[in-house]
PDB file of N, CA, C and O in Angstrom:
ATOM      1  N   MET A   1     -18.200-117.510-129.765  1.00  0.00           N
ATOM      2  CA  MET A   1     -18.137-117.611-130.938  1.00  0.00           C
ATOM      3  C   MET A   1     -17.298-118.735-131.287  1.00  0.00           C
ATOM      4  O   MET A   1     -16.721-119.357-130.395  1.00  0.00           O
ATOM      5  N   LYS A   2     -17.200-118.992-132.272  1.00  0.00           N
ATOM      6  CA  LYS A   2     -16.736-121.213-132.825  1.00  0.00           C
ATOM      7  C   LYS A   2     -15.493-120.303-132.932  1.00  0.00           C
ATOM      8  O   LYS A   2     -15.589-119.164-133.391  1.00  0.00           O
ATOM      9  N   ARG A   3     -14.103-120.921-132.418  1.00  0.00           N
ATOM     10  CA  ARG A   3     -12.735-120.617-132.676  1.00  0.00           C
ATOM     11  C   ARG A   3     -13.053-121.141-133.960  1.00  0.00           C
ATOM     12  O   ARG A   3     -14.157-121.686-133.991  1.00  0.00           O
ATOM     13  N   GLY A   4     -12.220-121.140-135.359  1.00  0.00           N
ATOM     14  CA  GLY A   4     -11.272-121.977-136.083  1.00  0.00           C
ATOM     15  C   GLY A   4     -10.487-121.068-137.509  1.00  0.00           C
ATOM     16  O   GLY A   4     -11.208-120.593-138.385  1.00  0.00           O
ATOM     17  N   PHE A   5      -9.722-120.999-137.536  1.00  0.00           N
ATOM     18  CA  PHE A   5      -8.519-120.125-138.542  1.00  0.00           C
ATOM     19  C   PHE A   5      -8.860-119.935-140.128  1.00  0.00           C
ATOM     20  O   PHE A   5      -8.968-120.356-141.279  1.00  0.00           O
ATOM     21  N   THR A   6      -8.938-118.784-139.007  1.00  0.00           N
ATOM     22  CA  THR A   6      -9.183-118.266-140.932  1.00  0.00           C
ATOM     23  C   THR A   6      -8.498-117.458-141.912  1.00  0.00           C
ATOM     24  O   THR A   6      -7.440-117.368-141.289  1.00  0.00           O
ATOM     25  N   LEU A   7      -8.357-117.011-142.630  1.00  0.00           N
ATOM     26  CA  LEU A   7      -7.178-117.190-144.003  1.00  0.00           C
ATOM     27  C   LEU A   7      -6.873-115.911-143.673  1.00  0.00           C
ATOM     28  O   LEU A   7      -5.831-115.635-144.267  1.00  0.00           O
ATOM     29  N   PHE A   8      -7.436-114.526-142.707  1.00  0.00           N
ATOM     30  CA  PHE A   8      -6.414-113.653-142.190  1.00  0.00           C
ATOM     31  C   PHE A   8      -5.818-114.736-140.481  1.00  0.00           C
ATOM     32  O   PHE A   8      -5.460-114.083-139.502  1.00  0.00           O
ATOM     33  N   GLU A   9      -5.817-115.058-140.467  1.00  0.00           N
ATOM     34  CA  GLU A   9      -5.064-115.312-139.016  1.00  0.00           C
ATOM     35  C   GLU A   9      -4.094-116.773-140.083  1.00  0.00           C
ATOM     36  O   GLU A   9      -3.602-117.602-139.317  1.00  0.00           O
ATOM     37  N   MET A  10      -3.999-116.884-140.635  1.00  0.00           N
ATOM     38  CA  MET A  10      -3.575-118.427-141.611  1.00  0.00           C
ATOM     39  C   MET A  10      -2.126-117.129-142.175  1.00  0.00           C
ATOM     40  O   MET A  10      -0.948-117.473-142.261  1.00  0.00           O
ATOM     41  N   ILE A  11      -2.482-116.126-142.390  1.00  0.00           N
ATOM     42  CA  ILE A  11      -1.857-114.916-142.932  1.00  0.00           C
ATOM     43  C   ILE A  11      -0.638-114.619-142.334  1.00  0.00           C
ATOM     44  O   ILE A  11       0.525-114.825-142.681  1.00  0.00           O
ATOM     45  N   VAL A  12      -1.421-113.801-140.831  1.00  0.00           N
ATOM     46  CA  VAL A  12      -0.457-113.805-139.369  1.00  0.00           C
ATOM     47  C   VAL A  12      -0.405-114.553-139.857  1.00  0.00           C
ATOM     48  O   VAL A  12      -0.501-114.562-141.084  1.00  0.00           O
ATOM     49  N   ALA A  13      -0.145-116.020-138.816  1.00  0.00           N
ATOM     50  CA  ALA A  13       0.783-117.274-138.203  1.00  0.00           C
ATOM     51  C   ALA A  13       1.685-116.920-139.007  1.00  0.00           C
ATOM     52  O   ALA A  13       2.532-116.140-138.572  1.00  0.00           O
ATOM     53  N   ILE A  14       1.781-117.386-140.434  1.00  0.00           N
ATOM     54  CA  ILE A  14       2.632-117.310-141.300  1.00  0.00           C
ATOM     55  C   ILE A  14       3.853-116.047-141.710  1.00  0.00           C
ATOM     56  O   ILE A  14       4.806-116.306-142.446  1.00  0.00           O
ATOM     57  N   GLY A  15       3.671-114.940-141.215  1.00  0.00           N
ATOM     58  CA  GLY A  15       4.242-114.435-141.011  1.00  0.00           C
ATOM     59  C   GLY A  15       5.052-113.694-139.848  1.00  0.00           C
ATOM     60  O   GLY A  15       5.927-112.828-139.846  1.00  0.00           O
ATOM     61  N   VAL A  16       4.287-114.511-138.727  1.00  0.00           N
ATOM     62  CA  VAL A  16       5.376-114.555-137.212  1.00  0.00           C
ATOM     63  C   VAL A  16       5.733-115.218-137.201  1.00  0.00           C
ATOM     64  O   VAL A  16       6.395-115.169-136.164  1.00  0.00           O
ATOM     65  N   PHE A  17       6.004-116.613-137.905  1.00  0.00           N
ATOM     66  CA  PHE A  17       6.638-118.071-138.418  1.00  0.00           C
ATOM     67  C   PHE A  17       7.860-116.919-138.680  1.00  0.00           C
ATOM     68  O   PHE A  17       8.699-116.446-137.914  1.00  0.00           O
ATOM     69  N   SER A  18       7.566-116.684-140.135  1.00  0.00           N
ATOM     70  CA  SER A  18       8.639-116.021-140.863  1.00  0.00           C
ATOM     71  C   SER A  18       9.448-114.613-139.941  1.00  0.00           C
ATOM     72  O   SER A  18      10.629-114.658-140.287  1.00  0.00           O
ATOM     73  N   ILE A  19       9.349-114.019-139.437  1.00  0.00           N
ATOM     74  CA  ILE A  19       9.675-113.055-138.547  1.00  0.00           C
ATOM     75  C   ILE A  19      10.985-114.031-137.946  1.00  0.00           C
ATOM     76  O   ILE A  19      12.187-113.955-138.203  1.00  0.00           O
ATOM     77  N   ILE A  20      10.387-114.781-137.225  1.00  0.00           N
ATOM     78  CA  ILE A  20      10.949-115.134-135.962  1.00  0.00           C
ATOM     79  C   ILE A  20      12.308-115.994-136.665  1.00  0.00           C
ATOM     80  O   ILE A  20      13.503-115.704-136.603  1.00  0.00           O
ATOM     81  N   VAL A  21      11.640-117.142-137.340  1.00  0.00           N
ATOM     82  CA  VAL A  21      12.824-117.630-138.447  1.00  0.00           C
ATOM     83  C   VAL A  21      14.052-117.017-139.528  1.00  0.00           C
ATOM     84  O   VAL A  21      15.115-117.449-139.973  1.00  0.00           O
ATOM     85  N   VAL A  22      13.403-116.002-139.640  1.00  0.00           N
ATOM     86  CA  VAL A  22      14.857-114.527-139.976  1.00  0.00           C
ATOM     87  C   VAL A  22      15.360-114.101-138.423  1.00  0.00           C
ATOM     88  O   VAL A  22      16.514-114.523-138.346  1.00  0.00           O
ATOM     89  N   ILE A  23      15.183-113.783-137.804  1.00  0.00           N
ATOM     90  CA  ILE A  23      15.591-112.981-136.437  1.00  0.00           C
ATOM     91  C   ILE A  23      16.894-114.181-135.936  1.00  0.00           C
ATOM     92  O   ILE A  23      17.971-113.763-135.508  1.00  0.00           O
ATOM     93  N   SER A  24      16.591-115.734-136.071  1.00  0.00           N
ATOM     94  CA  SER A  24      16.964-116.762-135.739  1.00  0.00           C
ATOM     95  C   SER A  24      18.108-116.973-136.047  1.00  0.00           C
ATOM     96  O   SER A  24      19.123-117.180-135.382  1.00  0.00           O
ATOM     97  N   LEU A  25      17.771-116.871-137.804  1.00  0.00           N
ATOM     98  CA  LEU A  25      19.101-116.868-138.491  1.00  0.00           C
ATOM     99  C   LEU A  25      20.374-115.472-138.838  1.00  0.00           C
ATOM    100  O   LEU A  25      21.538-115.457-139.236  1.00  0.00           O
ATOM    101  N   GLY A  26      19.491-114.561-138.476  1.00  0.00           N
ATOM    102  CA  GLY A  26      20.297-113.515-138.456  1.00  0.00           C
ATOM    103  C   GLY A  26      21.353-113.152-138.190  1.00  0.00           C
ATOM    104  O   GLY A  26      21.664-111.974-138.367  1.00  0.00           O
TER     105      GLY A  26
END
């Protein structure tokens, strides 16, 4: 299978990044 960023993967990456930022600041 060819690897590439799908819309779902981008949404998940943004969500995980947001959680990490909130925990770091929180």
